[in-house]
PASEBA-1860 file (N, C-alpha, C; in nm, 3 decimals):
! residues 168
1> MKKITTLA> 4.104/5.062/0.398/4.142/4.922/0.406/4.020/4.834/0.435 ~ 3.933/4.885/0.523/3.815/4.809/0.561/3.721/4.793/0.440 ~ 3.710/4.899/0.358/3.625/4.894/0.240/3.678/4.792/0.138 ~ 3.808/4.788/0.122/3.869/4.695/0.027/3.846/4.550/0.072 ~ 3.863/4.524/0.200/3.842/4.389/0.254/3.697/4.347/0.237 ~ 3.604/4.439/0.267/3.462/4.409/0.254/3.427/4.382/0.108 ~ 3.479/4.465/0.017/3.453/4.448/-0.125/3.509/4.315/-0.175 ~ 3.630/4.281/-0.135/3.691/4.155/-0.177/3.611/4.035/-0.126
9> LALLIGAN> 3.566/4.044/-0.002/3.485/3.936/0.055/3.353/3.922/-0.018 ~ 3.290/4.034/-0.050/3.162/4.032/-0.122/3.181/3.971/-0.261 ~ 3.288/4.009/-0.331/3.314/3.953/-0.463/3.341/3.802/-0.456 ~ 3.415/3.761/-0.357/3.447/3.620/-0.341/3.321/3.538/-0.314 ~ 3.237/3.588/-0.225/3.111/3.517/-0.194/3.020/3.517/-0.315 ~ 3.011/3.630/-0.385/2.927/3.639/-0.505/2.972/3.543/-0.613 ~ 3.102/3.535/-0.636/3.156/3.442/-0.736/3.128/3.298/-0.697 ~ 3.138/3.269/-0.569/3.112/3.135/-0.518/2.967/3.095/-0.545
17> FATAADPV> 2.873/3.185/-0.515/2.732/3.156/-0.539/2.703/3.143/-0.688 ~ 2.766/3.227/-0.769/2.742/3.223/-0.912/2.785/3.090/-0.972 ~ 2.901/3.041/-0.933/2.948/2.914/-0.988/2.870/2.796/-0.933 ~ 2.826/2.805/-0.811/2.750/2.694/-0.751/2.609/2.690/-0.804 ~ 2.549/2.804/-0.832/2.409/2.809/-0.874/2.392/2.772/-1.020 ~ 2.491/2.796/-1.104/2.477/2.774/-1.247/2.440/2.630/-1.284 ~ 2.514/2.526/-1.242/2.476/2.390/-1.280/2.342/2.348/-1.219 ~ 2.315/2.393/-1.099/2.189/2.358/-1.035/2.073/2.417/-1.113
25> ARDHQGAP> 2.087/2.544/-1.154/1.980/2.609/-1.228/1.956/2.538/-1.360 ~ 2.061/2.504/-1.430/2.043/2.434/-1.557/1.979/2.298/-1.536 ~ 2.016/2.229/-1.430/1.959/2.098/-1.403/1.809/2.105/-1.384 ~ 1.762/2.205/-1.309/1.620/2.215/-1.279/1.542/2.281/-1.391 ~ 1.610/2.343/-1.488/1.539/2.415/-1.592/1.550/2.349/-1.729 ~ 1.563/2.223/-1.735/1.565/2.162/-1.867/1.636/2.030/-1.874 ~ 1.764/2.031/-1.848/1.839/1.906/-1.859/1.796/1.811/-1.749 ~ 1.757/1.690/-1.785/1.716/1.596/-1.679/1.834/1.557/-1.591
33> APHHHQHA> 1.803/1.526/-1.468/1.905/1.480/-1.375/1.962/1.349/-1.426 ~ 2.083/1.310/-1.384/2.148/1.191/-1.438/2.063/1.064/-1.438 ~ 1.988/1.038/-1.332/1.909/0.915/-1.325/1.759/0.946/-1.325 ~ 1.722/1.054/-1.391/1.584/1.099/-1.391/1.493/0.996/-1.459 ~ 1.391/0.954/-1.393/1.292/0.857/-1.442/1.355/0.725/-1.484 ~ 1.459/0.685/-1.418/1.525/0.560/-1.453/1.432/0.443/-1.427 ~ 1.344/0.455/-1.326/1.254/0.345/-1.295/1.161/0.313/-1.411 ~ 1.134/0.409/-1.497/1.045/0.386/-1.609/1.109/0.290/-1.711
41> KRDGLPRG> 1.239/0.282/-1.715/1.310/0.196/-1.809/1.307/0.050/-1.766 ~ 1.264/0.022/-1.645/1.269/-0.115/-1.595/1.150/-0.197/-1.643 ~ 1.058/-0.136/-1.715/0.946/-0.209/-1.772/0.858/-0.273/-1.664 ~ 0.846/-0.207/-1.551/0.762/-0.257/-1.442/0.822/-0.372/-1.364 ~ 0.950/-0.396/-1.381/1.017/-0.507/-1.314/1.095/-0.458/-1.192 ~ 1.120/-0.546/-1.095/1.204/-0.507/-0.981/1.345/-0.473/-1.028 ~ 1.416/-0.397/-0.947/1.553/-0.356/-0.981/1.641/-0.478/-1.011 ~ 1.721/-0.464/-1.115/1.815/-0.569/-1.149/1.759/-0.672/-1.247
49> FEQLNLSE> 1.629/-0.686/-1.253/1.570/-0.790/-1.338/1.575/-0.753/-1.486 ~ 1.588/-0.625/-1.518/1.594/-0.585/-1.658/1.723/-0.634/-1.724 ~ 1.822/-0.673/-1.645/1.950/-0.720/-1.698/1.953/-0.871/-1.718 ~ 1.843/-0.940/-1.687/1.844/-1.086/-1.690/1.793/-1.147/-1.820 ~ 1.762/-1.066/-1.920/1.715/-1.117/-2.048/1.592/-1.208/-2.028 ~ 1.489/-1.155/-1.965/1.368/-1.232/-1.936/1.282/-1.246/-2.060 ~ 1.211/-1.357/-2.068/1.115/-1.375/-2.177/0.991/-1.292/-2.145 ~ 0.907/-1.271/-2.244/0.784/-1.194/-2.222/0.693/-1.266/-2.122
57> EQKAKIRA> 0.693/-1.399/-2.127/0.612/-1.477/-2.032/0.661/-1.455/-1.888 ~ 0.793/-1.455/-1.870/0.849/-1.431/-1.736/0.814/-1.290/-1.688 ~ 0.827/-1.192/-1.777/0.794/-1.055/-1.740/0.648/-1.044/-1.698 ~ 0.560/-1.109/-1.772/0.417/-1.104/-1.740/0.389/-1.168/-1.604 ~ 0.455/-1.282/-1.577/0.435/-1.349/-1.448/0.485/-1.261/-1.333 ~ 0.601/-1.200/-1.351/0.657/-1.115/-1.246/0.568/-0.994/-1.222 ~ 0.519/-0.933/-1.330/0.428/-0.819/-1.314/0.301/-0.861/-1.241 ~ 0.250/-0.980/-1.273/0.128/-1.028/-1.207/0.151/-1.050/-1.058
65> IAQSDRAA> 0.266/-1.104/-1.022/0.298/-1.125/-0.880/0.306/-0.991/-0.808 ~ 0.375/-0.895/-0.869/0.388/-0.763/-0.808/0.252/-0.695/-0.795 ~ 0.168/-0.710/-0.898/0.035/-0.648/-0.896/-0.053/-0.711/-0.789 ~ -0.047/-0.843/-0.773/-0.129/-0.908/-0.670/-0.084/-0.866/-0.531 ~ 0.045/-0.842/-0.514/0.096/-0.794/-0.385/0.043/-0.654/-0.356 ~ 0.041/-0.569/-0.458/-0.011/-0.433/-0.439/-0.159/-0.436/-0.404 ~ -0.233/-0.525/-0.470/-0.377/-0.533/-0.445/-0.406/-0.584/-0.304 ~ -0.319/-0.670/-0.251/-0.340/-0.726/-0.117/-0.313/-0.625/-0.007
73> RPAADKSA> -0.232/-0.525/-0.037/-0.199/-0.424/0.064/-0.315/-0.326/0.080 ~ -0.340/-0.282/0.203/-0.443/-0.180/0.221/-0.399/-0.048/0.159 ~ -0.495/0.027/0.112/-0.464/0.157/0.052/-0.400/0.247/0.157 ~ -0.294/0.311/0.119/-0.220/0.396/0.212/-0.275/0.538/0.207 ~ -0.349/0.576/0.311/-0.397/0.712/0.322/-0.305/0.783/0.420 ~ -0.200/0.840/0.365/-0.094/0.897/0.449/-0.144/1.014/0.533 ~ -0.230/1.097/0.476/-0.275/1.213/0.552/-0.362/1.170/0.670 ~ -0.444/1.067/0.653/-0.526/1.018/0.764/-0.439/0.956/0.873
81> RRDAAKQK> -0.338/0.879/0.831/-0.247/0.820/0.930/-0.168/0.927/1.003 ~ -0.125/1.028/0.929/-0.049/1.137/0.989/-0.136/1.212/1.090 ~ -0.261/1.238/1.054/-0.352/1.307/1.146/-0.378/1.225/1.271 ~ -0.397/1.094/1.253/-0.421/1.006/1.368/-0.299/1.004/1.460 ~ -0.181/0.996/1.402/-0.059/0.995/1.482/-0.042/1.128/1.556 ~ -0.076/1.235/1.489/-0.066/1.367/1.551/-0.161/1.377/1.670 ~ -0.283/1.326/1.653/-0.379/1.329/1.764/-0.332/1.243/1.881 ~ -0.277/1.126/1.851/-0.224/1.040/1.957/-0.113/1.111/2.034
89> MQHRREQE> -0.024/1.176/1.960/0.087/1.246/2.023/0.035/1.360/2.110 ~ -0.061/1.435/2.061/-0.118/1.544/2.140/-0.184/1.490/2.266 ~ -0.256/1.379/2.253/-0.321/1.317/2.368/-0.217/1.272/2.471 ~ -0.110/1.209/2.421/-0.002/1.165/2.509/0.062/1.282/2.584 ~ 0.089/1.388/2.510/0.150/1.505/2.573/0.057/1.566/2.678 ~ -0.071/1.566/2.649/-0.169/1.617/2.745/-0.169/1.531/2.872 ~ -0.164/1.400/2.854/-0.159/1.311/2.970/-0.031/1.333/3.051 ~ 0.080/1.348/2.983/0.206/1.374/3.052/0.202/1.507/3.126
97> RRLLDARH> 0.143/1.607/3.060/0.132/1.738/3.124/0.049/1.729/3.251 ~ -0.060/1.653/3.246/-0.142/1.634/3.366/-0.063/1.565/3.477 ~ 0.016/1.465/3.439/0.100/1.397/3.539/0.199/1.494/3.604 ~ 0.260/1.576/3.522/0.360/1.669/3.573/0.298/1.783/3.654 ~ 0.178/1.825/3.615/0.112/1.936/3.684/0.048/1.894/3.816 ~ 0.022/1.765/3.832/-0.045/1.717/3.954/0.044/1.743/4.076 ~ -0.021/1.773/4.183/0.052/1.803/4.308/0.129/1.680/4.356 ~ 0.067/1.561/4.341/0.130/1.435/4.382/0.142/1.346/4.258
105> FDEQAAQK> 0.252/1.276/4.250/0.277/1.187/4.136/0.183/1.067/4.141 ~ 0.111/1.044/4.030/0.018/0.931/4.019/0.090/0.818/3.945 ~ 0.146/0.727/4.022/0.226/0.620/3.964/0.143/0.528/3.876 ~ 0.018/0.502/3.915/-0.068/0.414/3.835/-0.097/0.476/3.698 ~ -0.126/0.606/3.696/-0.152/0.673/3.569/-0.027/0.673/3.481 ~ 0.089/0.694/3.543/0.214/0.692/3.468/0.240/0.553/3.411 ~ 0.217/0.450/3.491/0.237/0.313/3.445/0.141/0.279/3.332 ~ 0.017/0.328/3.343/-0.082/0.304/3.237/-0.036/0.369/3.106
113> LINERQQE> 0.014/0.491/3.116/0.063/0.562/2.998/0.180/0.486/2.934 ~ 0.271/0.438/3.016/0.386/0.362/2.966/0.340/0.232/2.901 ~ 0.246/0.163/2.962/0.194/0.037/2.906/0.126/0.060/2.772 ~ 0.051/0.170/2.761/-0.015/0.202/2.633/0.089/0.222/2.523 ~ 0.195/0.294/2.555/0.302/0.316/2.456/0.367/0.185/2.415 ~ 0.391/0.098/2.513/0.453/-0.031/2.481/0.362/-0.114/2.391 ~ 0.231/-0.111/2.417/0.137/-0.185/2.334/0.138/-0.132/2.190 ~ 0.143/0.000/2.176/0.148/0.059/2.043/0.276/0.018/1.970
121> RLAMQQQH> 0.387/0.019/2.041/0.514/-0.023/1.980/0.510/-0.169/1.937 ~ 0.452/-0.254/2.022/0.441/-0.396/1.986/0.353/-0.414/1.863 ~ 0.243/-0.340/1.856/0.155/-0.349/1.740/0.228/-0.305/1.613 ~ 0.306/-0.199/1.624/0.382/-0.152/1.508/0.488/-0.253/1.466 ~ 0.553/-0.315/1.564/0.653/-0.417/1.532/0.588/-0.537/1.464 ~ 0.470/-0.574/1.509/0.398/-0.686/1.449/0.359/-0.653/1.305 ~ 0.311/-0.531/1.282/0.277/-0.490/1.146/0.400/-0.491/1.056 ~ 0.511/-0.443/1.110/0.635/-0.441/1.032/0.680/-0.584/0.998
129> AERELQML> 0.672/-0.673/1.094/0.712/-0.812/1.071/0.621/-0.877/0.967 ~ 0.492/-0.849/0.973/0.398/-0.905/0.875/0.429/-0.853/0.735 ~ 0.457/-0.725/0.723/0.490/-0.668/0.593/0.621/-0.727/0.539 ~ 0.717/-0.745/0.628/0.845/-0.804/0.587/0.824/-0.947/0.537 ~ 0.738/-1.022/0.604/0.706/-1.158/0.561/0.642/-1.157/0.422 ~ 0.547/-1.065/0.400/0.482/-1.056/0.270/0.582/-1.020/0.160 ~ 0.674/-0.931/0.191/0.776/-0.893/0.092/0.866/-1.011/0.057 ~ 0.904/-1.088/0.158/0.989/-1.206/0.132/0.914/-1.310/0.050
137> KKRHAIFQ> 0.786/-1.329/0.078/0.705/-1.422/-0.002/0.700/-1.377/-0.147 ~ 0.680/-1.247/-0.168/0.674/-1.194/-0.305/0.808/-1.212/-0.375 ~ 0.917/-1.179/-0.307/1.050/-1.195/-0.367/1.077/-1.341/-0.402 ~ 1.035/-1.433/-0.315/1.053/-1.575/-0.341/0.975/-1.617/-0.465 ~ 0.850/-1.574/-0.472/0.767/-1.611/-0.587/0.827/-1.557/-0.717 ~ 0.876/-1.435/-0.714/0.938/-1.377/-0.833/1.066/-1.452/-0.868 ~ 1.145/-1.486/-0.769/1.271/-1.557/-0.792/1.246/-1.694/-0.855 ~ 1.134/-1.758/-0.820/1.102/-1.890/-0.873/1.063/-1.885/-1.021
145> VLTPEQQR> 1.028/-1.767/-1.071/0.995/-1.751/-1.213/1.121/-1.760/-1.299 ~ 1.236/-1.727/-1.241/1.362/-1.727/-1.315/1.412/-1.868/-1.342 ~ 1.486/-1.882/-1.450/1.552/-2.009/-1.479/1.671/-2.023/-1.384 ~ 1.726/-2.145/-1.368/1.844/-2.160/-1.281/1.960/-2.070/-1.322 ~ 1.982/-2.053/-1.451/2.090/-1.966/-1.498/2.062/-1.820/-1.461 ~ 1.937/-1.776/-1.476/1.902/-1.639/-1.439/1.914/-1.618/-1.288 ~ 1.878/-1.721/-1.212/1.892/-1.712/-1.066/2.039/-1.695/-1.028 ~ 2.126/-1.773/-1.093/2.269/-1.762/-1.067/2.319/-1.623/-1.104
153> QYRQMQNE> 2.277/-1.575/-1.220/2.319/-1.443/-1.266/2.270/-1.334/-1.170 ~ 2.147/-1.347/-1.123/2.091/-1.248/-1.030/2.169/-1.248/-0.898 ~ 2.197/-1.368/-0.846/2.275/-1.377/-0.722/2.413/-1.313/-0.739 ~ 2.474/-1.338/-0.853/2.606/-1.281/-0.880/2.598/-1.128/-0.883 ~ 2.495/-1.074/-0.947/2.479/-0.928/-0.951/2.459/-0.872/-0.811 ~ 2.381/-0.942/-0.729/2.357/-0.897/-0.592/2.486/-0.900/-0.509 ~ 2.565/-1.005/-0.528/2.693/-1.015/-0.456/2.788/-0.903/-0.497 ~ 2.793/-0.873/-0.627/2.879/-0.765/-0.674/2.832/-0.631/-0.618
161> KAGKRSRP> 2.702/-0.612/-0.614/2.645/-0.489/-0.561/2.677/-0.475/-0.412 ~ 2.667/-0.586/-0.339/2.698/-0.584/-0.195/2.846/-0.555/-0.174 ~ 2.931/-0.608/-0.261/3.074/-0.583/-0.250/3.108/-0.437/-0.271 ~ 3.039/-0.372/-0.363/3.063/-0.230/-0.388/3.019/-0.145/-0.270 ~ 2.911/-0.185/-0.204/2.861/-0.107/-0.089/2.951/-0.120/0.032 ~ 3.016/-0.235/0.047/3.096/-0.258/0.168/3.236/-0.198/0.159 ~ 3.275/-0.156/0.041/3.408/-0.095/0.026/3.409/0.044/0.088 ~ 3.522/0.081/0.150/3.531/0.216/0.210/3.546/0.325/0.108
END
């Protein structure tokens, strides 16, 4: 009886894996995913703008605005930032370890450590706010390239999209 139960369980699990793996394997081995490289179809335009029937002049202006925004941003060296963050974290942990290992609690050192963290958080919040401001400026400049009818159509598309997201 035990052998039959084990065999049945093995067959059931095997069949489950076989049916689950088949579509995944085909997807990764040839057939493109449903929205694979969809961004390439947008012709370098922000999402939603490909549906607005833009003139070539409007497309060129929008691309120029987006390109100038990219040029204004500092080059993102993710590995260098990651390494710097890792070093900061290791330094912080070392400082905390020293505080915990000390025979007597050093309140001034602890307060200094807390203040340093708060300053870093404030700097990050300021950078985030500045980037958000730049993004809003870019979106405004791009929106001003549109005709009043295109602006209305874009707002309508955004409202419809927001309505779909808010539905349960």
